[in-house]
Structure formats: C-alpha cells, structure tokens
All heavy atoms as TSV, in Angstrom:
chain	resi	resn	atom	element	x	y	z
A	1	MET	N	N	9.189	101.229	-39.399
A	1	MET	CA	C	7.864	100.685	-39.156
A	1	MET	C	C	7.900	99.162	-39.263
A	1	MET	O	O	7.384	98.474	-38.386
A	1	MET	CB	C	6.887	101.297	-40.168
A	1	MET	CG	C	5.517	100.741	-40.066
A	1	MET	SD	S	4.807	101.136	-38.480
A	1	MET	CE	C	3.145	101.277	-38.920
A	2	LYS	N	N	8.492	98.684	-40.338
A	2	LYS	CA	C	8.575	97.247	-40.540
A	2	LYS	C	C	9.376	96.590	-39.417
A	2	LYS	O	O	9.042	95.513	-38.951
A	2	LYS	CB	C	9.236	96.977	-41.890
A	2	LYS	CG	C	9.039	95.606	-42.422
A	2	LYS	CD	C	9.649	95.516	-43.815
A	2	LYS	CE	C	9.122	94.362	-44.587
A	2	LYS	NZ	N	9.717	94.256	-45.908
A	3	LYS	N	N	10.420	97.286	-38.961
A	3	LYS	CA	C	11.269	96.776	-37.892
A	3	LYS	C	C	10.491	96.631	-36.588
A	3	LYS	O	O	10.650	95.652	-35.867
A	3	LYS	CB	C	12.448	97.735	-37.707
A	3	LYS	CG	C	13.510	97.233	-36.800
A	3	LYS	CD	C	14.669	98.215	-36.790
A	3	LYS	CE	C	15.820	97.699	-35.979
A	3	LYS	NZ	N	16.938	98.625	-35.974
A	4	ILE	N	N	9.623	97.604	-36.297
A	4	ILE	CA	C	8.821	97.561	-35.072
A	4	ILE	C	C	7.836	96.404	-35.125
A	4	ILE	O	O	7.678	95.662	-34.160
A	4	ILE	CB	C	8.091	98.900	-34.844
A	4	ILE	CG1	C	9.109	99.998	-34.553
A	4	ILE	CG2	C	7.093	98.791	-33.701
A	4	ILE	CD1	C	8.521	101.384	-34.504
A	5	ILE	N	N	7.188	96.232	-36.269
A	5	ILE	CA	C	6.223	95.142	-36.427
A	5	ILE	C	C	6.917	93.799	-36.262
A	5	ILE	O	O	6.413	92.909	-35.583
A	5	ILE	CB	C	5.512	95.231	-37.792
A	5	ILE	CG1	C	4.639	96.484	-37.833
A	5	ILE	CG2	C	4.663	93.992	-38.046
A	5	ILE	CD1	C	4.088	96.806	-39.193
A	6	LEU	N	N	8.087	93.673	-36.861
A	6	LEU	CA	C	8.828	92.424	-36.739
A	6	LEU	C	C	9.257	92.165	-35.303
A	6	LEU	O	O	9.221	91.029	-34.832
A	6	LEU	CB	C	10.043	92.431	-37.671
A	6	LEU	CG	C	9.731	92.339	-39.148
A	6	LEU	CD1	C	11.011	92.497	-39.967
A	6	LEU	CD2	C	9.060	91.027	-39.488
A	7	SER	N	N	9.643	93.216	-34.590
A	7	SER	CA	C	10.065	93.021	-33.205
A	7	SER	C	C	8.887	92.617	-32.324
A	7	SER	O	O	9.033	91.787	-31.426
A	7	SER	CB	C	10.762	94.259	-32.658
A	7	SER	OG	O	9.900	95.353	-32.598
A	8	VAL	N	N	7.701	93.179	-32.572
A	8	VAL	CA	C	6.509	92.782	-31.814
A	8	VAL	C	C	6.182	91.321	-32.114
A	8	VAL	O	O	5.890	90.539	-31.206
A	8	VAL	CB	C	5.310	93.696	-32.132
A	8	VAL	CG1	C	4.027	93.122	-31.554
A	8	VAL	CG2	C	5.544	95.092	-31.589
A	9	ALA	N	N	6.265	90.947	-33.376
A	9	ALA	CA	C	5.996	89.558	-33.751
A	9	ALA	C	C	7.020	88.615	-33.124
A	9	ALA	O	O	6.675	87.528	-32.654
A	9	ALA	CB	C	5.990	89.410	-35.264
A	10	LEU	N	N	8.279	89.031	-33.121
A	10	LEU	CA	C	9.324	88.209	-32.525
A	10	LEU	C	C	9.099	88.043	-31.030
A	10	LEU	O	O	9.207	86.938	-30.495
A	10	LEU	CB	C	10.698	88.823	-32.784
A	10	LEU	CG	C	11.886	88.097	-32.176
A	10	LEU	CD1	C	12.007	86.701	-32.772
A	10	LEU	CD2	C	13.155	88.876	-32.417
A	11	LEU	N	N	8.778	89.128	-30.354
A	11	LEU	CA	C	8.500	89.047	-28.920
A	11	LEU	C	C	7.305	88.141	-28.644
A	11	LEU	O	O	7.293	87.394	-27.678
A	11	LEU	CB	C	8.244	90.437	-28.347
A	11	LEU	CG	C	9.469	91.315	-28.201
A	11	LEU	CD1	C	9.062	92.731	-27.813
A	11	LEU	CD2	C	10.411	90.745	-27.165
A	12	ALA	N	N	6.312	88.221	-29.502
A	12	ALA	CA	C	5.139	87.365	-29.342
A	12	ALA	C	C	5.528	85.900	-29.504
A	12	ALA	O	O	5.101	85.049	-28.726
A	12	ALA	CB	C	4.066	87.750	-30.358
A	13	ALA	N	N	6.346	85.621	-30.506
A	13	ALA	CA	C	6.784	84.243	-30.732
A	13	ALA	C	C	7.609	83.732	-29.555
A	13	ALA	O	O	7.421	82.604	-29.099
A	13	ALA	CB	C	7.581	84.164	-32.024
A	14	VAL	N	N	8.505	84.554	-29.055
A	14	VAL	CA	C	9.318	84.163	-27.904
A	14	VAL	C	C	8.430	83.955	-26.693
A	14	VAL	O	O	8.602	83.003	-25.937
A	14	VAL	CB	C	10.409	85.215	-27.615
A	14	VAL	CG1	C	11.086	84.954	-26.284
A	14	VAL	CG2	C	11.436	85.226	-28.737
A	15	GLY	N	N	7.475	84.844	-26.508
A	15	GLY	CA	C	6.558	84.726	-25.383
A	15	GLY	C	C	5.720	83.465	-25.445
A	15	GLY	O	O	5.410	82.871	-24.423
A	16	MET	N	N	5.369	83.057	-26.647
A	16	MET	CA	C	4.579	81.843	-26.804
A	16	MET	C	C	5.407	80.607	-26.471
A	16	MET	O	O	4.860	79.582	-26.094
A	16	MET	CB	C	4.052	81.723	-28.234
A	16	MET	CG	C	3.035	82.780	-28.601
A	16	MET	SD	S	1.536	82.659	-27.647
A	16	MET	CE	C	0.706	81.418	-28.602
A	17	THR	N	N	6.716	80.697	-26.623
A	17	THR	CA	C	7.558	79.535	-26.359
A	17	THR	C	C	8.081	79.492	-24.938
A	17	THR	O	O	8.635	78.487	-24.528
A	17	THR	CB	C	8.749	79.492	-27.337
A	17	THR	OG1	O	9.523	80.667	-27.176
A	17	THR	CG2	C	8.269	79.369	-28.762
A	18	SER	N	N	7.939	80.596	-24.197
A	18	SER	CA	C	8.429	80.588	-22.816
A	18	SER	C	C	7.573	81.496	-21.935
A	18	SER	O	O	7.732	82.691	-21.950
A	18	SER	CB	C	9.874	81.066	-22.773
A	18	SER	OG	O	9.978	82.378	-23.228
A	19	CYS	N	N	6.663	80.912	-21.185
A	19	CYS	CA	C	5.780	81.699	-20.324
A	19	CYS	C	C	6.100	81.458	-18.846
A	19	CYS	O	O	6.811	80.537	-18.516
A	19	CYS	CB	C	4.320	81.350	-20.603
A	19	CYS	SG	S	3.703	82.021	-22.136
A	20	GLY	N	N	5.513	82.279	-17.917
A	20	GLY	CA	C	5.748	82.058	-16.496
A	20	GLY	C	C	5.036	82.980	-15.538
A	20	GLY	O	O	5.598	83.362	-14.540
A	21	LYS	N	N	3.841	83.399	-15.788
A	21	LYS	CA	C	3.112	84.324	-14.929
A	21	LYS	C	C	2.290	83.520	-13.937
A	21	LYS	O	O	2.843	82.835	-13.106
A	21	LYS	CB	C	2.234	85.203	-15.812
A	21	LYS	CG	C	1.865	86.507	-15.198
A	21	LYS	CD	C	1.189	87.385	-16.210
A	21	LYS	CE	C	0.841	88.707	-15.625
A	21	LYS	NZ	N	0.156	89.557	-16.540
A	22	LYS	N	N	0.971	83.612	-13.990
A	22	LYS	CA	C	0.119	82.817	-13.109
A	22	LYS	C	C	0.116	81.368	-13.572
A	22	LYS	O	O	0.231	80.470	-12.782
A	22	LYS	CB	C	-1.303	83.364	-13.114
A	22	LYS	CG	C	-1.420	84.736	-12.503
A	22	LYS	CD	C	-2.839	85.218	-12.546
A	22	LYS	CE	C	-2.949	86.614	-11.967
A	22	LYS	NZ	N	-4.312	87.097	-11.983
A	23	SER	N	N	-0.047	81.172	-14.865
A	23	SER	CA	C	-0.010	79.836	-15.451
A	23	SER	C	C	0.414	79.968	-16.906
A	23	SER	O	O	0.428	81.062	-17.468
A	23	SER	CB	C	-1.388	79.174	-15.373
A	23	SER	OG	O	-2.269	79.769	-16.299
A	24	ALA	N	N	0.734	78.857	-17.504
A	24	ALA	CA	C	1.125	78.859	-18.912
A	24	ALA	C	C	-0.044	79.321	-19.777
A	24	ALA	O	O	0.147	80.018	-20.781
A	24	ALA	CB	C	1.584	77.469	-19.332
A	25	CYS	N	N	-1.255	78.974	-19.387
A	25	CYS	CA	C	-2.440	79.378	-20.155
A	25	CYS	C	C	-2.650	80.889	-20.097
A	25	CYS	O	O	-3.022	81.497	-21.093
A	25	CYS	CB	C	-3.674	78.640	-19.653
A	25	CYS	SG	S	-3.620	76.860	-19.973
A	26	ASP	N	N	-2.396	81.476	-18.941
A	26	ASP	CA	C	-2.507	82.932	-18.819
A	26	ASP	C	C	-1.514	83.620	-19.741
A	26	ASP	O	O	-1.845	84.592	-20.419
A	26	ASP	CB	C	-2.239	83.382	-17.378
A	26	ASP	CG	C	-3.328	82.962	-16.409
A	26	ASP	OD1	O	-4.469	82.706	-16.849
A	26	ASP	OD2	O	-3.026	82.889	-15.201
A	27	CYS	N	N	-0.302	83.107	-19.768
A	27	CYS	CA	C	0.726	83.699	-20.627
A	27	CYS	C	C	0.354	83.573	-22.095
A	27	CYS	O	O	0.498	84.521	-22.867
A	27	CYS	CB	C	2.067	83.028	-20.379
A	27	CYS	SG	S	2.813	83.502	-18.817
A	28	LYS	N	N	-0.121	82.414	-22.471
A	28	LYS	CA	C	-0.494	82.183	-23.869
A	28	LYS	C	C	-1.635	83.124	-24.271
A	28	LYS	O	O	-1.607	83.723	-25.343
A	28	LYS	CB	C	-0.911	80.725	-24.059
A	28	LYS	CG	C	-1.265	80.378	-25.484
A	28	LYS	CD	C	-1.596	78.909	-25.627
A	28	LYS	CE	C	-1.962	78.582	-27.055
A	28	LYS	NZ	N	-2.285	77.173	-27.236
A	29	LYS	N	N	-2.625	83.258	-23.397
A	29	LYS	CA	C	-3.769	84.124	-23.680
A	29	LYS	C	C	-3.333	85.584	-23.809
A	29	LYS	O	O	-3.723	86.273	-24.757
A	29	LYS	CB	C	-4.804	83.988	-22.561
A	29	LYS	CG	C	-6.014	84.862	-22.756
A	29	LYS	CD	C	-6.962	84.758	-21.582
A	29	LYS	CE	C	-8.086	85.753	-21.743
A	29	LYS	NZ	N	-8.667	86.158	-20.492
A	30	GLU	N	N	-2.509	86.055	-22.877
A	30	GLU	CA	C	-2.065	87.446	-22.918
A	30	GLU	C	C	-1.203	87.724	-24.144
A	30	GLU	O	O	-1.303	88.791	-24.748
A	30	GLU	CB	C	-1.303	87.790	-21.636
A	30	GLU	CG	C	-2.219	87.922	-20.440
A	30	GLU	CD	C	-1.486	88.352	-19.189
A	30	GLU	OE1	O	-0.525	89.147	-19.295
A	30	GLU	OE2	O	-1.879	87.898	-18.106
A	31	MET	N	N	-0.363	86.778	-24.536
A	31	MET	CA	C	0.477	86.975	-25.709
A	31	MET	C	C	-0.378	87.010	-26.978
A	31	MET	O	O	-0.132	87.815	-27.869
A	31	MET	CB	C	1.528	85.869	-25.799
A	31	MET	CG	C	2.576	86.126	-26.848
A	31	MET	SD	S	3.466	87.704	-26.682
A	31	MET	CE	C	4.384	87.458	-25.192
A	32	THR	N	N	-1.394	86.176	-27.047
A	32	THR	CA	C	-2.292	86.178	-28.195
A	32	THR	C	C	-3.026	87.510	-28.290
A	32	THR	O	O	-3.161	88.078	-29.382
A	32	THR	CB	C	-3.301	85.016	-28.091
A	32	THR	OG1	O	-2.571	83.793	-28.007
A	32	THR	CG2	C	-4.231	84.971	-29.280
A	33	GLU	N	N	-3.491	88.022	-27.161
A	33	GLU	CA	C	-4.165	89.321	-27.139
A	33	GLU	C	C	-3.223	90.445	-27.552
A	33	GLU	O	O	-3.607	91.355	-28.293
A	33	GLU	CB	C	-4.728	89.595	-25.746
A	33	GLU	CG	C	-5.894	88.718	-25.378
A	33	GLU	CD	C	-6.313	88.839	-23.916
A	33	GLU	OE1	O	-5.661	89.578	-23.149
A	33	GLU	OE2	O	-7.298	88.175	-23.541
A	34	LEU	N	N	-1.985	90.371	-27.102
A	34	LEU	CA	C	-0.989	91.382	-27.454
A	34	LEU	C	C	-0.691	91.356	-28.960
A	34	LEU	O	O	-0.566	92.403	-29.591
A	34	LEU	CB	C	0.294	91.150	-26.652
A	34	LEU	CG	C	1.351	92.228	-26.726
A	34	LEU	CD1	C	0.818	93.543	-26.142
A	34	LEU	CD2	C	2.591	91.797	-25.970
A	35	MET	N	N	-0.621	90.163	-29.526
A	35	MET	CA	C	-0.389	90.038	-30.969
A	35	MET	C	C	-1.559	90.638	-31.752
A	35	MET	O	O	-1.348	91.350	-32.737
A	35	MET	CB	C	-0.200	88.568	-31.352
A	35	MET	CG	C	1.122	88.008	-30.891
A	35	MET	SD	S	1.294	86.211	-31.119
A	35	MET	CE	C	0.759	85.969	-32.773
A	36	ALA	N	N	-2.777	90.364	-31.319
A	36	ALA	CA	C	-3.956	90.907	-31.998
A	36	ALA	C	C	-3.988	92.427	-31.907
A	36	ALA	O	O	-4.299	93.118	-32.880
A	36	ALA	CB	C	-5.226	90.308	-31.389
A	37	GLU	N	N	-3.639	92.940	-30.747
A	37	GLU	CA	C	-3.595	94.390	-30.553
A	37	GLU	C	C	-2.514	95.010	-31.446
A	37	GLU	O	O	-2.701	96.089	-32.003
A	37	GLU	CB	C	-3.303	94.690	-29.081
A	37	GLU	CG	C	-3.681	96.067	-28.646
A	37	GLU	CD	C	-3.514	96.259	-27.137
A	37	GLU	OE1	O	-3.610	95.281	-26.370
A	37	GLU	OE2	O	-3.294	97.418	-26.752
A	38	GLY	N	N	-1.398	94.326	-31.605
A	38	GLY	CA	C	-0.330	94.799	-32.473
A	38	GLY	C	C	-0.749	94.851	-33.927
A	38	GLY	O	O	-0.382	95.772	-34.667
A	39	MET	N	N	-1.527	93.893	-34.351
A	39	MET	CA	C	-2.012	93.881	-35.732
A	39	MET	C	C	-2.974	95.043	-35.983
A	39	MET	O	O	-2.972	95.635	-37.056
A	39	MET	CB	C	-2.703	92.552	-36.053
A	39	MET	CG	C	-1.751	91.363	-35.989
A	39	MET	SD	S	-0.320	91.552	-37.047
A	39	MET	CE	C	-0.932	90.802	-38.516
A	40	LYS	N	N	-3.777	95.392	-34.975
A	40	LYS	CA	C	-4.714	96.502	-35.110
A	40	LYS	C	C	-4.007	97.855	-35.132
A	40	LYS	O	O	-4.513	98.809	-35.699
A	40	LYS	CB	C	-5.727	96.490	-33.964
A	40	LYS	CG	C	-6.712	95.347	-34.044
A	40	LYS	CD	C	-7.649	95.371	-32.856
A	40	LYS	CE	C	-8.577	94.187	-32.867
A	40	LYS	NZ	N	-9.423	94.139	-31.665
A	41	ALA	N	N	-2.835	97.931	-34.497
A	41	ALA	CA	C	-2.113	99.198	-34.367
A	41	ALA	C	C	-1.049	99.370	-35.447
A	41	ALA	O	O	-0.097	100.123	-35.267
A	41	ALA	CB	C	-1.463	99.260	-32.986
A	42	MET	N	N	-1.211	98.725	-36.567
A	42	MET	CA	C	-0.192	98.691	-37.616
A	42	MET	C	C	0.318	100.065	-38.035
A	42	MET	O	O	1.481	100.214	-38.326
A	42	MET	CB	C	-0.712	97.942	-38.839
A	42	MET	CG	C	-0.823	96.467	-38.603
A	42	MET	SD	S	0.741	95.668	-38.536
A	42	MET	CE	C	0.888	95.138	-40.204
A	43	GLY	N	N	-0.469	101.096	-38.097
A	43	GLY	CA	C	-0.013	102.396	-38.571
A	43	GLY	C	C	0.439	103.348	-37.478
A	43	GLY	O	O	0.969	104.409	-37.751
A	44	ASP	N	N	0.263	102.979	-36.243
A	44	ASP	CA	C	0.532	103.860	-35.111
A	44	ASP	C	C	1.841	103.462	-34.434
A	44	ASP	O	O	1.881	102.547	-33.614
A	44	ASP	CB	C	-0.639	103.776	-34.132
A	44	ASP	CG	C	-0.557	104.776	-32.999
A	44	ASP	OD1	O	0.490	105.446	-32.854
A	44	ASP	OD2	O	-1.539	104.889	-32.258
A	45	GLU	N	N	2.922	104.183	-34.769
A	45	GLU	CA	C	4.237	103.830	-34.228
A	45	GLU	C	C	4.307	103.975	-32.714
A	45	GLU	O	O	4.960	103.184	-32.042
A	45	GLU	CB	C	5.324	104.665	-34.897
A	45	GLU	CG	C	5.589	104.244	-36.319
A	45	GLU	CD	C	6.821	104.923	-36.901
A	45	GLU	OE1	O	7.830	105.047	-36.187
A	45	GLU	OE2	O	6.751	105.319	-38.063
A	46	GLY	N	N	3.645	104.977	-32.163
A	46	GLY	CA	C	3.630	105.156	-30.719
A	46	GLY	C	C	2.984	103.973	-30.015
A	46	GLY	O	O	3.489	103.488	-28.998
A	47	LYS	N	N	1.877	103.527	-30.555
A	47	LYS	CA	C	1.162	102.378	-29.989
A	47	LYS	C	C	2.017	101.112	-30.109
A	47	LYS	O	O	2.077	100.311	-29.184
A	47	LYS	CB	C	-0.175	102.199	-30.714
A	47	LYS	CG	C	-1.017	101.068	-30.224
A	47	LYS	CD	C	-1.737	101.422	-28.967
A	47	LYS	CE	C	-2.751	100.334	-28.656
A	47	LYS	NZ	N	-3.395	100.540	-27.388
A	48	LEU	N	N	2.699	100.960	-31.251
A	48	LEU	CA	C	3.537	99.788	-31.444
A	48	LEU	C	C	4.712	99.764	-30.469
A	48	LEU	O	O	5.081	98.705	-29.970
A	48	LEU	CB	C	4.039	99.718	-32.888
A	48	LEU	CG	C	2.978	99.350	-33.927
A	48	LEU	CD1	C	3.542	99.472	-35.340
A	48	LEU	CD2	C	2.455	97.941	-33.697
A	49	LYS	N	N	5.279	100.918	-30.179
A	49	LYS	CA	C	6.374	100.977	-29.208
A	49	LYS	C	C	5.870	100.595	-27.822
A	49	LYS	O	O	6.553	99.910	-27.071
A	49	LYS	CB	C	7.016	102.359	-29.199
A	49	LYS	CG	C	7.881	102.600	-30.402
A	49	LYS	CD	C	8.598	103.916	-30.313
A	49	LYS	CE	C	9.446	104.106	-31.565
A	49	LYS	NZ	N	10.302	105.276	-31.456
A	50	ASP	N	N	4.660	101.045	-27.489
A	50	ASP	CA	C	4.055	100.692	-26.213
A	50	ASP	C	C	3.815	99.184	-26.146
A	50	ASP	O	O	4.099	98.546	-25.131
A	50	ASP	CB	C	2.739	101.457	-26.033
A	50	ASP	CG	C	2.070	101.151	-24.714
A	50	ASP	OD1	O	2.764	101.201	-23.676
A	50	ASP	OD2	O	0.850	100.868	-24.719
A	51	LEU	N	N	3.319	98.626	-27.238
A	51	LEU	CA	C	3.062	97.185	-27.292
A	51	LEU	C	C	4.367	96.396	-27.213
A	51	LEU	O	O	4.413	95.321	-26.610
A	51	LEU	CB	C	2.295	96.821	-28.562
A	51	LEU	CG	C	0.857	97.321	-28.624
A	51	LEU	CD1	C	0.252	97.035	-29.983
A	51	LEU	CD2	C	0.019	96.701	-27.527
A	52	GLU	N	N	5.417	96.932	-27.809
A	52	GLU	CA	C	6.723	96.275	-27.741
A	52	GLU	C	C	7.202	96.213	-26.286
A	52	GLU	O	O	7.707	95.180	-25.828
A	52	GLU	CB	C	7.734	97.017	-28.605
A	52	GLU	CG	C	9.085	96.357	-28.669
A	52	GLU	CD	C	10.049	97.084	-29.586
A	52	GLU	OE1	O	9.721	98.173	-30.091
A	52	GLU	OE2	O	11.144	96.541	-29.802
A	53	ALA	N	N	7.023	97.298	-25.560
A	53	ALA	CA	C	7.398	97.326	-24.139
A	53	ALA	C	C	6.567	96.329	-23.340
A	53	ALA	O	O	7.087	95.613	-22.468
A	53	ALA	CB	C	7.234	98.735	-23.582
A	54	LYS	N	N	5.271	96.274	-23.627
A	54	LYS	CA	C	4.409	95.309	-22.946
A	54	LYS	C	C	4.846	93.881	-23.259
A	54	LYS	O	O	4.810	93.008	-22.401
A	54	LYS	CB	C	2.951	95.502	-23.362
A	54	LYS	CG	C	2.298	96.717	-22.770
A	54	LYS	CD	C	0.847	96.813	-23.227
A	54	LYS	CE	C	0.161	98.039	-22.686
A	54	LYS	NZ	N	-1.241	98.145	-23.147
A	55	GLY	N	N	5.241	93.652	-24.525
A	55	GLY	CA	C	5.700	92.327	-24.934
A	55	GLY	C	C	6.952	91.910	-24.188
A	55	GLY	O	O	7.078	90.753	-23.756
A	56	LYS	N	N	7.876	92.853	-24.007
A	56	LYS	CA	C	9.098	92.543	-23.262
A	56	LYS	C	C	8.777	92.227	-21.805
A	56	LYS	O	O	9.351	91.301	-21.230
A	56	LYS	CB	C	10.075	93.711	-23.345
A	56	LYS	CG	C	10.727	93.824	-24.687
A	56	LYS	CD	C	11.699	94.982	-24.743
A	56	LYS	CE	C	12.296	95.095	-26.138
A	56	LYS	NZ	N	13.224	96.224	-26.241
A	57	ALA	N	N	7.872	92.990	-21.210
A	57	ALA	CA	C	7.476	92.737	-19.823
A	57	ALA	C	C	6.785	91.380	-19.689
A	57	ALA	O	O	7.044	90.628	-18.738
A	57	ALA	CB	C	6.557	93.855	-19.327
A	58	LEU	N	N	5.929	91.073	-20.644
A	58	LEU	CA	C	5.229	89.783	-20.618
A	58	LEU	C	C	6.214	88.639	-20.812
A	58	LEU	O	O	6.119	87.615	-20.133
A	58	LEU	CB	C	4.145	89.744	-21.695
A	58	LEU	CG	C	3.281	88.494	-21.744
A	58	LEU	CD1	C	2.561	88.280	-20.415
A	58	LEU	CD2	C	2.274	88.598	-22.877
A	59	GLU	N	N	7.160	88.830	-21.708
A	59	GLU	CA	C	8.185	87.813	-21.931
A	59	GLU	C	C	8.963	87.541	-20.644
A	59	GLU	O	O	9.216	86.388	-20.290
A	59	GLU	CB	C	9.141	88.282	-23.028
A	59	GLU	CG	C	10.279	87.331	-23.305
A	59	GLU	CD	C	11.256	87.881	-24.330
A	59	GLU	OE1	O	11.001	88.944	-24.915
A	59	GLU	OE2	O	12.287	87.227	-24.525
A	60	GLU	N	N	9.312	88.600	-19.925
A	60	GLU	CA	C	10.056	88.452	-18.675
A	60	GLU	C	C	9.222	87.723	-17.623
A	60	GLU	O	O	9.724	86.847	-16.917
A	60	GLU	CB	C	10.487	89.822	-18.150
A	60	GLU	CG	C	11.262	89.773	-16.876
A	60	GLU	CD	C	12.586	89.024	-16.961
A	60	GLU	OE1	O	13.204	89.020	-18.041
A	60	GLU	OE2	O	12.989	88.430	-15.945
A	61	SER	N	N	7.951	88.069	-17.531
A	61	SER	CA	C	7.107	87.444	-16.515
A	61	SER	C	C	6.722	86.013	-16.888
A	61	SER	O	O	6.298	85.248	-16.033
A	61	SER	CB	C	5.852	88.281	-16.265
A	61	SER	OG	O	5.004	88.267	-17.381
A	62	CYS	N	N	6.897	85.656	-18.154
A	62	CYS	CA	C	6.515	84.322	-18.624
A	62	CYS	C	C	7.721	83.456	-18.988
A	62	CYS	O	O	7.582	82.493	-19.725
A	62	CYS	CB	C	5.598	84.460	-19.841
A	62	CYS	SG	S	3.995	85.158	-19.465
A	63	LYS	N	N	8.879	83.771	-18.466
A	63	LYS	CA	C	10.093	83.079	-18.881
A	63	LYS	C	C	10.256	81.678	-18.301
A	63	LYS	O	O	11.057	80.900	-18.786
A	63	LYS	CB	C	11.317	83.924	-18.535
A	63	LYS	CG	C	11.554	84.062	-17.053
A	63	LYS	CD	C	12.736	84.937	-16.754
A	63	LYS	CE	C	12.886	85.064	-15.244
A	63	LYS	NZ	N	13.893	86.030	-14.903
A	64	ASP	N	N	9.492	81.323	-17.293
A	64	ASP	CA	C	9.686	80.038	-16.618
A	64	ASP	C	C	8.956	78.859	-17.250
A	64	ASP	O	O	9.263	77.716	-16.922
A	64	ASP	CB	C	9.267	80.152	-15.154
A	64	ASP	CG	C	10.133	81.138	-14.391
A	64	ASP	OD1	O	11.311	81.301	-14.766
A	64	ASP	OD2	O	9.622	81.763	-13.446
A	65	PHE	N	N	8.006	79.102	-18.123
A	65	PHE	CA	C	7.240	78.017	-18.740
A	65	PHE	C	C	7.841	77.592	-20.066
A	65	PHE	O	O	8.447	78.381	-20.772
A	65	PHE	CB	C	5.783	78.413	-18.951
A	65	PHE	CG	C	4.995	78.522	-17.682
A	65	PHE	CD1	C	4.419	79.717	-17.325
A	65	PHE	CD2	C	4.834	77.437	-16.834
A	65	PHE	CE1	C	3.690	79.839	-16.156
A	65	PHE	CE2	C	4.118	77.545	-15.660
A	65	PHE	CZ	C	3.539	78.753	-15.323
A	66	LYS	N	N	7.628	76.346	-20.406
A	66	LYS	CA	C	8.073	75.778	-21.679
A	66	LYS	C	C	6.854	75.621	-22.579
A	66	LYS	O	O	5.718	75.617	-22.103
A	66	LYS	CB	C	8.728	74.423	-21.441
A	66	LYS	CG	C	9.975	74.525	-20.593
A	66	LYS	CD	C	10.550	73.179	-20.315
A	66	LYS	CE	C	11.759	73.338	-19.412
A	66	LYS	NZ	N	12.244	72.088	-18.917
A	67	PRO	N	N	7.056	75.474	-23.901
A	67	PRO	CA	C	5.910	75.316	-24.824
A	67	PRO	C	C	4.977	74.180	-24.435
A	67	PRO	O	O	3.757	74.296	-24.561
A	67	PRO	CB	C	6.572	75.061	-26.176
A	67	PRO	CG	C	7.927	75.644	-26.063
A	67	PRO	CD	C	8.321	75.498	-24.614
A	68	GLU	N	N	5.525	73.087	-23.940
A	68	GLU	CA	C	4.659	71.954	-23.583
A	68	GLU	C	C	3.768	72.257	-22.382
A	68	GLU	O	O	2.759	71.596	-22.179
A	68	GLU	CB	C	5.475	70.674	-23.348
A	68	GLU	CG	C	6.612	70.800	-22.374
A	68	GLU	CD	C	7.934	71.191	-23.019
A	68	GLU	OE1	O	7.980	71.553	-24.192
A	68	GLU	OE2	O	8.944	71.159	-22.304
A	69	ASP	N	N	4.123	73.277	-21.606
A	69	ASP	CA	C	3.272	73.673	-20.473
A	69	ASP	C	C	1.950	74.270	-20.952
A	69	ASP	O	O	0.957	74.206	-20.243
A	69	ASP	CB	C	3.991	74.708	-19.598
A	69	ASP	CG	C	5.229	74.140	-18.921
A	69	ASP	OD1	O	5.287	72.910	-18.704
A	69	ASP	OD2	O	6.138	74.923	-18.607
A	70	ALA	N	N	1.939	74.846	-22.144
A	70	ALA	CA	C	0.742	75.510	-22.661
A	70	ALA	C	C	0.014	74.677	-23.719
A	70	ALA	O	O	-0.950	75.139	-24.306
A	70	ALA	CB	C	1.111	76.866	-23.244
A	71	LYS	N	N	0.452	73.451	-23.946
A	71	LYS	CA	C	-0.146	72.660	-25.026
A	71	LYS	C	C	-1.614	72.297	-24.777
A	71	LYS	O	O	-2.359	72.099	-25.713
A	71	LYS	CB	C	0.675	71.396	-25.288
A	71	LYS	CG	C	0.594	70.369	-24.189
A	71	LYS	CD	C	1.402	69.147	-24.503
A	71	LYS	CE	C	1.290	68.173	-23.345
A	71	LYS	NZ	N	2.079	66.999	-23.567
A	72	ASP	N	N	-2.033	72.219	-23.537
A	72	ASP	CA	C	-3.418	71.857	-23.222
A	72	ASP	C	C	-4.338	73.062	-23.073
A	72	ASP	O	O	-5.514	72.919	-22.787
A	72	ASP	CB	C	-3.469	71.034	-21.940
A	72	ASP	CG	C	-2.789	69.681	-22.108
A	72	ASP	OD1	O	-2.803	69.141	-23.229
A	72	ASP	OD2	O	-2.249	69.161	-21.098
A	73	CYS	N	N	-3.794	74.266	-23.273
A	73	CYS	CA	C	-4.599	75.482	-23.155
A	73	CYS	C	C	-5.479	75.643	-24.382
A	73	CYS	O	O	-5.132	75.230	-25.463
A	73	CYS	CB	C	-3.692	76.708	-23.031
A	73	CYS	SG	S	-2.602	76.642	-21.599
A	74	LYS	N	N	-6.600	76.318	-24.194
A	74	LYS	CA	C	-7.522	76.556	-25.304
A	74	LYS	C	C	-7.218	77.850	-25.958
A	74	LYS	O	O	-6.684	78.752	-25.473
A	74	LYS	CB	C	-8.948	76.548	-24.801
A	74	LYS	CG	C	-9.352	75.197	-24.334
A	74	LYS	CD	C	-10.788	75.203	-23.885
A	74	LYS	CE	C	-11.161	73.816	-23.403
A	74	LYS	NZ	N	-12.508	73.690	-23.006
C-alpha cells in the first residue's frame, strides 16, 4: 500500500517537472487533480493502481515541457 502511494506521488512529481499535452498549464492542472484524487483513494488499492496507470499516461503525454514552461500557470 505504501509503495503504491509513493509511486503515485513520484509520478505526480515527475509529471509536474515534465509536461507536454495541450499546454504546460493543462499538464500541471491534470497532475494536480490526479494527486488530489490519489489522496482521496488512500485505502482503495484498485483505485490507486488505476491512478498509477493514469499518472504514467499523463507523464508520457507531458514529457516535452520543462518546469519553467508551467511557472506562469495558476
């Protein structure tokens, strides 16, 4: 359980540092939402595995942006 939570957090951190979907702001927003959803699903291992998969997909789609690309996002 702890390992899954850490992996979701790690994916979120990586996603925040490298985005590349529609815009850097879109990536930042989606990663923040994914992190919040992960915190809500703390006891549900199935949900956490699903969120981990979503995090990996988001990381892949957001790989082209750098942290400075999202610095002006709200």
